RODO-2510 file (C-alpha; in nm, 4 decimals, decimal comma):
residues 573
     n   res          X          Y          Z
     1     x     3,3260    -3,0181    -2,2483
     2     x     3,2709    -2,8916    -1,8966
     3     x     3,5863    -2,7448    -1,7520
     4     x     3,6392    -2,8563    -1,3913
     5     x     3,9114    -2,6645    -1,2125
     6     x     4,1561    -2,8897    -1,0318
     7     x     4,3349    -2,8031    -0,7099
     8     x     4,6911    -2,9222    -0,6665
     9     x     4,5880    -3,2001    -0,4303
    10     x     4,3235    -3,3344    -0,6640
    11     x     4,5585    -3,3093    -0,9592
    12     x     4,8204    -3,5117    -0,7709
    13     x     4,5605    -3,7720    -0,6752
    14     x     4,4328    -3,7936    -1,0340
    15     x     4,7869    -3,8364    -1,1644
    16     x     4,8672    -4,1022    -0,9051
    17     x     4,5637    -4,3044    -1,0110
    18     x     4,6623    -4,2771    -1,3777
    19     x     5,0177    -4,3851    -1,2969
    20     x     4,8984    -4,6850    -1,0959
    21     x     4,6568    -4,7887    -1,3715
    22     x     4,9352    -4,7655    -1,6314
    23     x     5,1536    -4,9903    -1,4162
    24     x     4,8797    -5,2498    -1,3760
    25     x     4,7979    -5,2483    -1,7477
    26     x     5,1619    -5,3015    -1,8430
    27     x     5,2875    -5,5294    -1,5653
    28     x     4,9793    -5,6838    -1,4073
    29     x     4,9611    -5,8093    -1,0499
    30     x     5,2231    -6,0828    -1,0461
    31     x     5,5129    -5,8791    -0,9098
    32     x     5,3005    -5,7417    -0,6230
    33     x     5,2980    -6,0741    -0,4367
    34     x     5,5675    -6,0002    -0,1778
    35     x     5,6141    -6,3686    -0,0909
    36     x     5,6750    -6,4726    -0,4513
    37     x     6,0229    -6,4099    -0,5901
    38     x     6,0086    -6,6786    -0,8583
    39     x     5,9827    -6,4151    -1,1295
    40     x     6,3059    -6,2558    -1,0111
    41     x     6,4945    -6,5766    -1,0910
    42     x     6,4145    -6,5262    -1,4586
    43     x     6,6092    -6,1994    -1,4420
    44     x     6,4720    -5,8992    -1,6288
    45     x     6,6432    -5,7893    -1,9493
    46     x     6,9786    -5,8455    -1,7759
    47     x     7,1011    -5,9933    -1,4483
    48     x     7,1234    -5,6750    -1,2424
    49     x     6,7971    -5,7639    -1,0714
    50     x     6,9623    -6,0791    -0,9318
    51     x     7,2517    -5,8742    -0,7982
    52     x     7,0098    -5,6260    -0,6435
    53     x     6,7958    -5,8938    -0,4818
    54     x     7,1024    -6,0727    -0,3483
    55     x     7,2075    -5,7496    -0,1769
    56     x     6,8614    -5,7125    -0,0240
    57     x     6,8612    -6,0709     0,1032
    58     x     7,2015    -6,0325     0,2669
    59     x     7,1135    -5,6987     0,4209
    60     x     6,8229    -5,8679     0,5981
    61     x     7,0474    -6,1556     0,7048
    62     x     7,3240    -5,9323     0,8420
    63     x     7,3547    -5,7674     1,1811
    64     x     7,2954    -5,3942     1,2152
    65     x     7,6169    -5,1992     1,1611
    66     x     7,7401    -4,8718     1,0202
    67     x     7,6789    -4,7659     0,7486
    68     x     7,3177    -4,8738     0,7574
    69     x     7,3376    -5,0604     0,4269
    70     x     7,6340    -5,2744     0,5336
    71     x     7,5910    -5,6504     0,4834
    72     x     7,8627    -5,8235     0,6865
    73     x     7,7764    -6,1726     0,5564
    74     x     7,8300    -6,0879     0,1890
    75     x     8,1906    -6,0485     0,0668
    76     x     8,2985    -6,1814     0,4061
    77     x     8,5006    -6,1314     0,6145
    78     x     8,4781    -5,7543     0,5625
    79     x     8,1302    -5,7351     0,4095
    80     x     8,0039    -5,4848     0,1541
    81     x     7,7719    -5,1891     0,1405
    82     x     7,4637    -5,3122    -0,0446
    83     x     7,4218    -4,9730    -0,2088
    84     x     7,6920    -5,1137    -0,4389
    85     x     7,4551    -5,3930    -0,5417
    86     x     7,1956    -5,1284    -0,6389
    87     x     6,9682    -5,2122    -0,3463
    88     x     6,7141    -4,9499    -0,2413
    89     x     6,8555    -4,7709     0,0677
    90     x     6,5457    -4,5925     0,1999
    91     x     6,3177    -4,8888     0,1432
    92     x     6,5567    -5,1585     0,2611
    93     x     6,6303    -4,9835     0,5910
    94     x     6,2606    -5,0088     0,6778
    95     x     6,2428    -5,3667     0,5508
    96     x     6,5353    -5,4590     0,7741
    97     x     6,3695    -5,2925     1,0715
    98     x     6,0604    -5,5040     1,0132
    99     x     6,2565    -5,8136     0,9164
   100     x     6,1815    -6,0117     1,2367
   101     x     5,8111    -5,9906     1,1521
   102     x     5,8426    -6,0631     0,7793
   103     x     5,8451    -6,4002     0,6016
   104     x     6,1773    -6,5478     0,4892
   105     x     6,0895    -6,4787     0,1258
   106     x     5,9961    -6,1143     0,0948
   107     x     6,0444    -5,9006    -0,2145
   108     x     5,9046    -5,5535    -0,2753
   109     x     6,0304    -5,4840    -0,6279
   110     x     5,6760    -5,4726    -0,7645
   111     x     5,5462    -5,2363    -0,4977
   112     x     5,8452    -5,0051    -0,5416
   113     x     5,7850    -4,9788    -0,9162
   114     x     5,4106    -4,9332    -0,8619
   115     x     5,4886    -4,6478    -0,6202
   116     x     5,7229    -4,4937    -0,8777
   117     x     5,4517    -4,5003    -1,1451
   118     x     5,1944    -4,3494    -0,9083
   119     x     5,4349    -4,0766    -0,7954
   120     x     5,5375    -4,0150    -1,1568
   121     x     5,1723    -3,9580    -1,2419
   122     x     5,1208    -3,7297    -0,9417
   123     x     5,4248    -3,5170    -1,0288
   124     x     5,3284    -3,4995    -1,3981
   125     x     4,9734    -3,3915    -1,3082
   126     x     5,1102    -3,1185    -1,0805
   127     x     5,3215    -2,9877    -1,3682
   128     x     5,0216    -2,9998    -1,6025
   129     x     4,8003    -2,8284    -1,3423
   130     x     5,0417    -2,5345    -1,3431
   131     x     4,9753    -2,4960    -1,7154
   132     x     4,5993    -2,5472    -1,7107
   133     x     4,3931    -2,6465    -1,4077
   134     x     4,1447    -2,8599    -1,6000
   135     x     4,1032    -3,2269    -1,5094
   136     x     4,0742    -3,3536    -1,8687
   137     x     4,3807    -3,1580    -1,9767
   138     x     4,5792    -3,2786    -1,6734
   139     x     4,4740    -3,6398    -1,7225
   140     x     4,5710    -3,6444    -2,0898
   141     x     4,8975    -3,4622    -2,0219
   142     x     4,9876    -3,7157    -1,7520
   143     x     4,9578    -4,0268    -1,9703
   144     x     5,2781    -3,9785    -2,1785
   145     x     5,4760    -3,9187    -1,8591
   146     x     5,3499    -4,2369    -1,6948
   147     x     5,4182    -4,4349    -2,0130
   148     x     5,7526    -4,2669    -2,0661
   149     x     5,9858    -4,5039    -2,2547
   150     x     6,2776    -4,4254    -2,0239
   151     x     6,0615    -4,5034    -1,7197
   152     x     5,9364    -4,8289    -1,8726
   153     x     6,2895    -4,9246    -1,9722
   154     x     6,4267    -4,8855    -1,6180
   155     x     6,1341    -5,0410    -1,4310
   156     x     6,2460    -5,3769    -1,2862
   157     x     6,5688    -5,3636    -1,4842
   158     x     6,7035    -5,1008    -1,2414
   159     x     6,4262    -5,0398    -0,9900
   160     x     6,6071    -4,7623    -0,8049
   161     x     6,6644    -4,5795    -1,1334
   162     x     6,2926    -4,5787    -1,2140
   163     x     6,2244    -4,3134    -0,9469
   164     x     6,1815    -4,0504    -1,2202
   165     x     5,9246    -3,8666    -1,0117
   166     x     6,2242    -3,7093    -0,8328
   167     x     6,3177    -3,5364    -1,1590
   168     x     5,9633    -3,4138    -1,2214
   169     x     5,9257    -3,2877    -0,8645
   170     x     6,2611    -3,1076    -0,8915
   171     x     6,1378    -2,9306    -1,2056
   172     x     5,8073    -2,8531    -1,0350
   173     x     5,9768    -2,7174    -0,7221
   174     x     6,2054    -2,4962    -0,9309
   175     x     5,9127    -2,3513    -1,1265
   176     x     5,7162    -2,2855    -0,8071
   177     x     6,0162    -2,1140    -0,6475
   178     x     6,0908    -1,9028    -0,9530
   179     x     5,7318    -1,7880    -0,9982
   180     x     5,7014    -1,6953    -0,6299
   181     x     6,0268    -1,4980    -0,6467
   182     x     5,9181    -1,3213    -0,9662
   183     x     5,5981    -1,2108    -0,7878
   184     x     5,7960    -1,0836    -0,4905
   185     x     5,6541    -1,3558    -0,2657
   186     x     5,8282    -1,5857    -0,0239
   187     x     5,8508    -1,9370    -0,1750
   188     x     5,6491    -2,2039     0,0011
   189     x     5,8032    -2,5266     0,1298
   190     x     6,1659    -2,4038     0,1402
   191     x     6,2728    -2,7505     0,2575
   192     x     6,1423    -2,9358    -0,0487
   193     x     6,4844    -2,9655    -0,2148
   194     x     6,6282    -3,0989     0,1104
   195     x     6,3696    -3,3767     0,0955
   196     x     6,4314    -3,4380    -0,2749
   197     x     6,8053    -3,4633    -0,2095
   198     x     6,7469    -3,7282     0,0577
   199     x     6,5090    -3,9142    -0,1750
   200     x     6,7778    -3,9031    -0,4443
   201     x     7,0500    -4,0686    -0,2379
   202     x     6,7850    -4,2939    -0,0838
   203     x     6,7074    -4,4370    -0,4275
   204     x     7,0035    -4,3858    -0,6620
   205     x     7,2856    -4,1287    -0,6345
   206     x     7,2369    -4,0571    -1,0059
   207     x     6,9306    -3,8522    -0,9174
   208     x     7,1303    -3,6218    -0,6892
   209     x     7,2934    -3,4068    -0,9624
   210     x     6,9613    -3,3981    -1,1521
   211     x     6,7899    -3,2655    -0,8409
   212     x     7,0629    -3,0340    -0,7159
   213     x     7,1111    -2,8620    -1,0510
   214     x     6,7553    -2,7300    -1,0207
   215     x     6,8269    -2,6272    -0,6609
   216     x     7,1268    -2,4363    -0,7963
   217     x     6,8989    -2,2726    -1,0525
   218     x     6,6803    -2,1604    -0,7606
   219     x     6,9866    -1,9946    -0,6066
   220     x     7,0491    -1,8072    -0,9310
   221     x     6,6860    -1,6910    -0,9433
   222     x     6,6950    -1,5863    -0,5766
   223     x     7,0053    -1,3751    -0,6335
   224     x     6,8454    -1,2279    -0,9433
   225     x     6,5114    -1,1311    -0,7902
   226     x     6,5979    -1,0563    -0,4277
   227     x     6,9482    -0,9223    -0,4780
   228     x     7,1037    -1,1261    -0,2003
   229     x     7,3699    -1,3949    -0,1995
   230     x     7,4381    -1,5297     0,1492
   231     x     7,0962    -1,6814     0,2269
   232     x     7,0471    -1,8705    -0,1039
   233     x     7,4061    -1,9977    -0,0939
   234     x     7,3602    -2,1249     0,2626
   235     x     7,0266    -2,2771     0,1644
   236     x     7,1883    -2,4618    -0,1268
   237     x     7,4723    -2,5779     0,0960
   238     x     7,2115    -2,7128     0,3379
   239     x     7,0450    -2,9076     0,0548
   240     x     7,3776    -3,0634    -0,0404
   241     x     7,4861    -3,1356     0,3177
   242     x     7,1570    -3,3059     0,4083
   243     x     7,1823    -3,5275     0,1007
   244     x     7,5475    -3,6119     0,1624
   245     x     7,4756    -3,6863     0,5285
   246     x     7,2208    -3,9487     0,4327
   247     x     7,4528    -4,0782     0,1607
   248     x     7,7150    -4,1269     0,4323
   249     x     7,4628    -4,2993     0,6602
   250     x     7,3624    -4,5355     0,3801
   251     x     7,7229    -4,5933     0,2712
   252     x     7,7047    -4,4359    -0,0747
   253     x     8,0004    -4,2070     0,0019
   254     x     8,2890    -4,2167     0,2433
   255     x     8,4070    -4,5318     0,4183
   256     x     8,7241    -4,5512     0,2111
   257     x     8,5589    -4,6409    -0,1213
   258     x     8,6368    -4,4282    -0,4252
   259     x     8,3258    -4,2822    -0,5858
   260     x     8,4901    -4,2511    -0,9264
   261     x     8,4857    -4,5399    -1,1720
   262     x     8,5897    -4,5889    -1,5320
   263     x     8,3506    -4,5862    -1,8256
   264     x     8,2442    -4,2202    -1,8341
   265     x     8,2605    -4,1903    -2,2129
   266     x     8,1552    -4,5529    -2,2678
   267     x     7,7976    -4,5215    -2,1329
   268     x     7,7436    -4,1905    -2,3114
   269     x     7,4541    -4,0363    -2,5018
   270     x     7,4353    -4,0771    -2,8770
   271     x     7,3022    -3,7760    -3,0664
   272     x     7,0419    -4,0057    -3,2209
   273     x     6,9052    -4,1128    -2,8808
   274     x     6,5746    -3,9242    -2,8964
   275     x     6,4718    -4,1039    -3,2166
   276     x     6,6609    -4,4329    -3,1780
   277     x     6,4206    -4,7009    -3,0449
   278     x     6,6741    -4,9529    -2,9164
   279     x     6,7660    -5,0710    -2,5689
   280     x     6,8814    -5,3771    -2,3824
   281     x     6,6273    -5,6570    -2,3500
   282     x     6,5423    -5,6859    -2,7189
   283     x     6,2269    -5,4720    -2,7061
   284     x     6,0733    -5,3195    -3,0147
   285     x     6,0183    -4,9662    -2,8891
   286     x     5,8701    -4,8182    -3,2059
   287     x     5,6084    -4,9364    -3,4509
   288     x     5,7224    -4,6731    -3,6999
   289     x     6,0918    -4,5856    -3,6624
   290     x     6,3867    -4,8132    -3,7440
   291     x     6,6670    -4,8903    -3,5015
   292     x     6,9808    -4,6843    -3,5583
   293     x     7,3383    -4,7887    -3,4795
   294     x     7,5167    -4,6834    -3,1617
   295     x     7,8384    -4,7726    -2,9814
   296     x     7,8547    -5,0620    -2,7360
   297     x     7,7855    -4,8901    -2,4034
   298     x     7,5229    -4,6509    -2,5326
   299     x     7,2446    -4,9020    -2,4738
   300     x     7,2406    -4,7597    -2,1202
   301     x     7,1744    -4,4098    -2,2565
   302     x     6,8344    -4,5099    -2,3945
   303     x     6,6336    -4,1874    -2,4340
   304     x     6,3802    -4,2667    -2,7050
   305     x     6,1075    -4,0010    -2,6938
   306     x     5,8317    -4,1731    -2,8935
   307     x     5,6805    -4,0685    -3,2254
   308     x     5,3877    -3,8842    -3,0647
   309     x     5,6166    -3,6613    -2,8621
   310     x     5,8721    -3,6260    -3,1411
   311     x     5,6121    -3,4963    -3,3885
   312     x     5,4501    -3,2666    -3,1314
   313     x     5,7854    -3,1287    -3,0121
   314     x     5,8972    -3,0625    -3,3713
   315     x     5,5727    -2,8878    -3,4735
   316     x     5,5458    -2,6822    -3,1574
   317     x     5,9173    -2,6040    -3,1779
   318     x     5,8835    -2,4610    -3,5293
   319     x     5,5691    -2,2683    -3,4326
   320     x     5,7466    -2,1261    -3,1282
   321     x     6,0524    -2,0197    -3,3287
   322     x     5,8287    -1,8414    -3,5818
   323     x     5,6499    -1,6666    -3,2937
   324     x     5,9821    -1,5570    -3,1410
   325     x     6,1060    -1,4170    -3,4716
   326     x     5,7858    -1,2326    -3,5578
   327     x     5,7048    -1,0877    -3,2162
   328     x     5,9044    -0,7832    -3,1093
   329     x     6,0789    -0,8334    -2,7769
   330     x     5,9696    -1,1990    -2,7549
   331     x     6,3232    -1,3366    -2,7724
   332     x     6,4468    -1,1072    -2,4958
   333     x     6,1495    -1,1956    -2,2764
   334     x     6,1993    -1,5660    -2,3385
   335     x     6,5713    -1,5576    -2,2594
   336     x     6,5086    -1,3486    -1,9478
   337     x     6,2553    -1,5988    -1,8180
   338     x     6,4140    -1,9277    -1,9204
   339     x     6,7897    -1,8753    -1,9411
   340     x     6,8554    -2,0669    -1,6177
   341     x     6,6629    -2,3691    -1,7473
   342     x     6,8495    -2,3364    -2,0770
   343     x     7,1819    -2,3411    -1,8932
   344     x     7,0698    -2,6547    -1,7070
   345     x     6,9809    -2,8240    -2,0361
   346     x     7,3105    -2,7298    -2,2008
   347     x     7,5170    -2,8547    -1,9079
   348     x     7,3311    -3,1837    -1,8657
   349     x     7,3356    -3,2530    -2,2395
   350     x     7,7083    -3,1812    -2,2633
   351     x     7,7804    -3,4084    -1,9673
   352     x     7,5594    -3,6828    -2,1125
   353     x     7,7383    -3,6667    -2,4490
   354     x     8,0793    -3,6862    -2,2747
   355     x     8,4057    -3,5930    -2,4459
   356     x     8,3336    -3,8413    -2,7259
   357     x     8,0427    -3,6932    -2,9193
   358     x     7,8731    -3,9606    -3,1302
   359     x     7,6071    -3,9682    -3,3996
   360     x     7,5273    -4,3240    -3,5029
   361     x     7,8835    -4,4634    -3,5240
   362     x     8,0540    -4,1371    -3,6249
   363     x     8,2354    -3,9733    -3,3357
   364     x     8,4289    -3,6604    -3,2504
   365     x     8,6796    -3,6956    -2,9685
   366     x     8,7501    -3,3920    -2,7509
   367     x     9,0724    -3,4258    -2,5554
   368     x     9,0282    -3,3358    -2,1886
   369     x     9,2572    -3,3827    -1,8856
   370     x     9,2472    -3,7241    -1,7212
   371     x     9,1710    -3,5669    -1,3846
   372     x     8,8518    -3,4220    -1,5312
   373     x     8,7559    -3,7633    -1,6698
   374     x     8,8188    -3,9169    -1,3279
   375     x     8,5909    -3,6564    -1,1728
   376     x     8,3199    -3,7283    -1,4303
   377     x     8,3630    -4,0974    -1,3492
   378     x     8,1599    -4,0409    -1,0330
   379     x     7,8571    -4,0478    -1,2636
   380     x     8,0079    -4,2591    -1,5364
   381     x     7,6758    -4,3655    -1,6971
   382     x     7,6451    -4,0115    -1,8250
   383     x     7,3572    -4,0790    -2,0661
   384     x     7,1213    -4,0988    -1,7689
   385     x     7,1791    -3,7332    -1,6860
   386     x     6,9902    -3,6357    -1,9995
   387     x     6,6629    -3,7426    -1,8353
   388     x     6,5730    -3,3935    -1,7013
   389     x     6,6147    -3,2502    -2,0524
   390     x     6,4011    -3,5350    -2,1864
   391     x     6,1175    -3,4511    -1,9461
   392     x     6,1511    -3,0786    -2,0136
   393     x     6,0888    -3,1542    -2,3825
   394     x     5,7702    -3,3373    -2,2853
   395     x     5,6683    -3,0491    -2,0599
   396     x     5,7315    -2,8075    -2,3474
   397     x     5,4756    -2,9992    -2,5551
   398     x     5,2178    -2,9757    -2,2755
   399     x     5,2897    -2,6051    -2,2277
   400     x     5,2588    -2,5202    -2,5958
   401     x     4,9399    -2,7237    -2,6369
   402     x     4,7755    -2,5061    -2,3714
   403     x     4,9056    -2,1770    -2,5079
   404     x     4,8647    -2,2347    -2,8791
   405     x     4,5104    -2,3653    -2,8356
   406     x     4,3326    -2,1440    -2,5865
   407     x     4,0071    -2,3418    -2,6052
   408     x     4,0200    -2,6200    -2,3411
   409     x     3,8495    -2,8686    -2,5724
   410     x     4,0990    -2,8127    -2,8541
   411     x     4,4029    -2,8324    -2,6281
   412     x     4,2705    -3,1546    -2,4745
   413     x     4,2119    -3,3047    -2,8195
   414     x     4,5673    -3,2206    -2,9224
   415     x     4,7064    -3,3932    -2,6131
   416     x     4,4746    -3,6881    -2,6750
   417     x     4,6163    -3,7181    -3,0273
   418     x     4,9731    -3,7004    -2,8943
   419     x     4,8994    -3,9676    -2,6318
   420     x     4,7259    -4,1904    -2,8886
   421     x     5,0132    -4,1764    -3,1393
   422     x     5,2591    -4,2276    -2,8554
   423     x     5,0835    -4,5414    -2,7319
   424     x     5,0445    -4,6846    -3,0829
   425     x     5,4144    -4,6258    -3,1495
   426     x     5,5181    -4,7897    -2,8216
   427     x     5,2629    -5,0714    -2,8486
   428     x     5,5115    -5,3449    -2,9509
   429     x     5,7213    -5,2861    -2,6374
   430     x     5,4133    -5,2478    -2,4179
   431     x     5,2794    -5,5808    -2,5453
   432     x     5,6184    -5,7448    -2,4953
   433     x     5,6296    -5,6295    -2,1355
   434     x     5,2744    -5,7455    -2,0799
   435     x     5,3659    -6,0845    -2,2273
   436     x     5,6586    -6,1035    -1,9858
   437     x     5,4067    -6,0936    -1,7029
   438     x     5,1452    -6,3258    -1,8466
   439     x     5,3725    -6,5794    -2,0129
   440     x     5,7252    -6,5964    -1,8797
   441     x     5,6338    -6,5907    -1,5124
   442     x     5,4277    -6,9068    -1,5405
   443     x     5,7299    -7,0795    -1,6908
   444     x     5,9532    -6,9637    -1,4075
   445     x     5,7132    -7,1072    -1,1510
   446     x     5,7714    -7,4449    -1,3156
   447     x     6,1471    -7,3828    -1,2915
   448     x     6,1593    -7,3440    -1,6659
   449     x     6,4233    -7,1274    -1,8271
   450     x     6,3921    -6,7565    -1,8715
   451     x     6,4857    -6,6070    -2,2072
   452     x     6,8162    -6,4759    -2,0751
   453     x     6,9851    -6,7674    -1,9064
   454     x     6,8733    -7,0970    -2,0548
   455     x     6,8706    -7,3780    -1,7990
   456     x     7,1076    -7,2140    -1,5496
   457     x     6,8615    -7,1669    -1,2651
   458     x     6,6934    -7,5055    -1,3040
   459     x     7,0316    -7,6820    -1,2898
   460     x     7,1032    -7,5210    -0,9547
   461     x     6,7608    -7,5667    -0,7966
   462     x     6,7249    -7,9249    -0,9143
   463     x     7,0495    -8,0193    -0,7383
   464     x     7,0528    -8,0965    -0,3655
   465     x     7,2995    -7,8134    -0,3018
   466     x     7,0354    -7,5523    -0,2196
   467     x     6,8751    -7,7633     0,0553
   468     x     7,2131    -7,8432     0,2069
   469     x     7,2985    -7,4747     0,2507
   470     x     7,0736    -7,4611     0,5579
   471     x     7,3260    -7,6681     0,7538
   472     x     7,6356    -7,4727     0,6472
   473     x     7,8427    -7,2268     0,8466
   474     x     8,0042    -7,0606     0,5441
   475     x     7,9940    -7,0735     0,1648
   476     x     8,3519    -7,0399     0,0466
   477     x     8,4216    -6,9770    -0,3221
   478     x     8,7715    -7,1046    -0,4019
   479     x     8,7850    -7,0335    -0,7744
   480     x     8,5932    -6,8570    -1,0479
   481     x     8,7202    -6,8017    -1,3992
   482     x     8,4836    -6,5149    -1,4768
   483     x     8,2685    -6,7139    -1,7166
   484     x     7,9288    -6,5471    -1,7583
   485     x     7,7234    -6,8566    -1,6793
   486     x     7,9341    -6,9396    -1,3746
   487     x     7,9042    -6,5827    -1,2489
   488     x     7,5254    -6,6058    -1,2798
   489     x     7,5190    -6,9393    -1,0970
   490     x     7,7331    -6,7958    -0,8181
   491     x     7,4869    -6,5093    -0,7809
   492     x     7,2005    -6,7532    -0,7435
   493     x     7,3944    -6,9729    -0,5017
   494     x     7,4881    -6,6712    -0,2900
   495     x     7,1250    -6,5582    -0,2869
   496     x     7,0084    -6,8958    -0,1574
   497     x     7,2831    -6,8878     0,1051
   498     x     7,1706    -6,5421     0,2111
   499     x     6,8166    -6,6686     0,2538
   500     x     6,9542    -6,9301     0,4924
   501     x     7,1576    -6,6635     0,6740
   502     x     7,4864    -6,8248     0,5689
   503     x     7,7829    -6,5896     0,5105
   504     x     7,9974    -6,6141     0,1977
   505     x     8,3193    -6,4712     0,0596
   506     x     8,1504    -6,4314    -0,2796
   507     x     8,1014    -6,0705    -0,3820
   508     x     7,9237    -5,9102    -0,6716
   509     x     7,9122    -5,5332    -0,6423
   510     x     7,9594    -5,2334    -0,8706
   511     x     8,2100    -5,0595    -0,6421
   512     x     8,4484    -5,1307    -0,3593
   513     x     8,7582    -5,3432    -0,3079
   514     x     8,7346    -5,6857    -0,1471
   515     x     9,0952    -5,7901    -0,0942
   516     x     9,0328    -6,0145     0,2075
   517     x     8,7420    -6,1903     0,0366
   518     x     8,9633    -6,2537    -0,2666
   519     x     9,2542    -6,3598    -0,0472
   520     x     9,0292    -6,6165     0,1191
   521     x     8,9961    -6,7970    -0,2142
   522     x     9,3674    -6,8647    -0,2376
   523     x     9,3974    -6,9472     0,1330
   524     x     9,1040    -7,1883     0,1209
   525     x     9,2443    -7,3633    -0,1875
   526     x     9,5804    -7,4055    -0,0171
   527     x     9,4242    -7,5405     0,3027
   528     x     9,2115    -7,7875     0,1076
   529     x     9,5178    -7,9179    -0,0750
   530     x     9,6698    -7,9822     0,2687
   531     x     9,3640    -8,1736     0,3851
   532     x     9,2473    -7,8969     0,6208
   533     x     8,8838    -7,8523     0,5287
   534     x     8,6813    -7,6414     0,7717
   535     x     8,3913    -7,8265     0,9290
   536     x     8,0499    -7,7118     0,8073
   537     x     8,1843    -7,5250     0,5048
   538     x     8,0438    -7,5445     0,1532
   539     x     8,3422    -7,5136    -0,0791
   540     x     8,2628    -7,3994    -0,4325
   541     x     8,4857    -7,4224    -0,7368
   542     x     8,4497    -7,3836    -1,1103
   543     x     8,7679    -7,5804    -1,1724
   544     x     8,6962    -7,9450    -1,2608
   545     x     9,0537    -8,0524    -1,1847
   546     x     9,0350    -7,9011    -0,8371
   547     x     8,6995    -8,0684    -0,7806
   548     x     8,8433    -8,4070    -0,8792
   549     x     9,1241    -8,3627    -0,6266
   550     x     8,8689    -8,2823    -0,3555
   551     x     8,6773    -8,5989    -0,4289
   552     x     8,9963    -8,8052    -0,4154
   553     x     9,1213    -8,6462    -0,0921
   554     x     8,7955    -8,6236     0,1045
   555     x     8,6060    -8,9294    -0,0194
   556     x     8,6311    -9,1006     0,3210
   557     x     8,5785    -8,7894     0,5339
   558     x     8,2004    -8,7843     0,5157
   559     x     8,2011    -8,4888     0,2760
   560     x     7,9144    -8,4601     0,0303
   561     x     7,9804    -8,3646    -0,3296
   562     x     7,7281    -8,1891    -0,5517
   563     x     7,7328    -8,0559    -0,9073
   564     x     7,5087    -7,7686    -1,0150
   565     x     7,5649    -7,6782    -1,3755
   566     x     7,9264    -7,5656    -1,3972
   567     x     7,9570    -7,5188    -1,0200
   568     x     8,1155    -7,7939    -0,8124
   569     x     8,0497    -7,8060    -0,4397
   570     x     8,1929    -7,9973    -0,1487
   571     x     8,0052    -7,9884     0,1822
   572     x     8,2640    -8,0733     0,4464
   573     x     8,1664    -8,2896     0,7417
***
């Protein structure tokens, strides 16, 4: 095997190509048609994609205001920040800028995920290039990162949370900084963590602590090697301030909305997560390992590593421990070099586990003050914060493969074996995701039912209600009993209204309080009972008795009545 030395640029390009190819092999081309959102109506594993797309549609339909992600026509009259619908801040700001030149139907979910896979490959190849600058080694090392189960699990389910390249680049930047400092050199690109911080809040705030903890590790290394405190502390403060400034501009923080939410120890990490192949969506993530039990919210803490990586990490881990024990001074040298990374891993793992430590269904509860739990509630889905540790385990495998097997051919063959076993193990889920593209999407185009929601979407589209929204001034929800199917239908109805540029008092967001939007429901119901229907309004109820009263009271007013599944609509004259 001829060893071709790779520069960083070529390694990044090679990795980006591998990442893009992996995306296309798994998901195909369907989602890349920006003027086709039919596949979104089928949802993806769960209905968060509908919520996200609804936020994007309303952001385009709303006037520019501050913060930049404010949609004044959703959750009217006050509006909502579409960050709370998990929309993509950095991307959607540019989409809104170009909105006058874009078609009415315009979705970029597929291109965002494709970009994430390409950037994931580029970042993984850069990390591999640091270990061994050989193109075969880098290519083989990149494959498990671009087919990472946690990346595949988040893609399209939570598009913003599939930007895992931010984690890999944070690790890469830390290693570059530390090595430069250890050589007595000035680190290159001192602004890289500032950029990564902005990218974090511009995708999902969950990436911010994952990024900033490595920036903090840089501060520790700077103090250690250069014996100074003020400059690294100011530098770290600048990283945080730049990220928080953009978070404020987007609306992620500030503006009177509490960042803390309940559920910190509900969406926690189970100790079996690395070898438990189960997630939402019903995928079979492992050909070899059985599914293990977990508590209800721990589906969100999916961190299955894959059999290829599990075997390699275990074997290399044992080999490394034997080496440490047998080699004089090896333990001290290892701790001296890697203690900061170790501290990062311990902290992130502890936070991910939460104060209720669980293995399968057995738990140990650690009593902590409520104020601390409220603080942790800022990042309540704590299992996600294990992702940097997850990728460090994968990087450990790549690192040991290069150092245990000095011959390039042998190291490459070991990585090839790891990648092969990994792909075989994940093949059921990979084939399921491929089938989602080639099979389900054709059904959705025919307005058939997706696997998640039965005939819900077809019932709405087949009614005349959607076409009548174009002539409305406002879509006013007067009642909703919280039924799952009705909530889904309301999401769809609101999305169609947003397409038509029609405001609504309906809201569906993960954060925020919408007292005036809720108050409008009661006020509208009272006005309707008094015969005071607003002209040009579409009134929506889930209460059949209320709907019957409307029909009796407004039968001669020229109002039009429509039924869509379990939604009942009156279009006032």
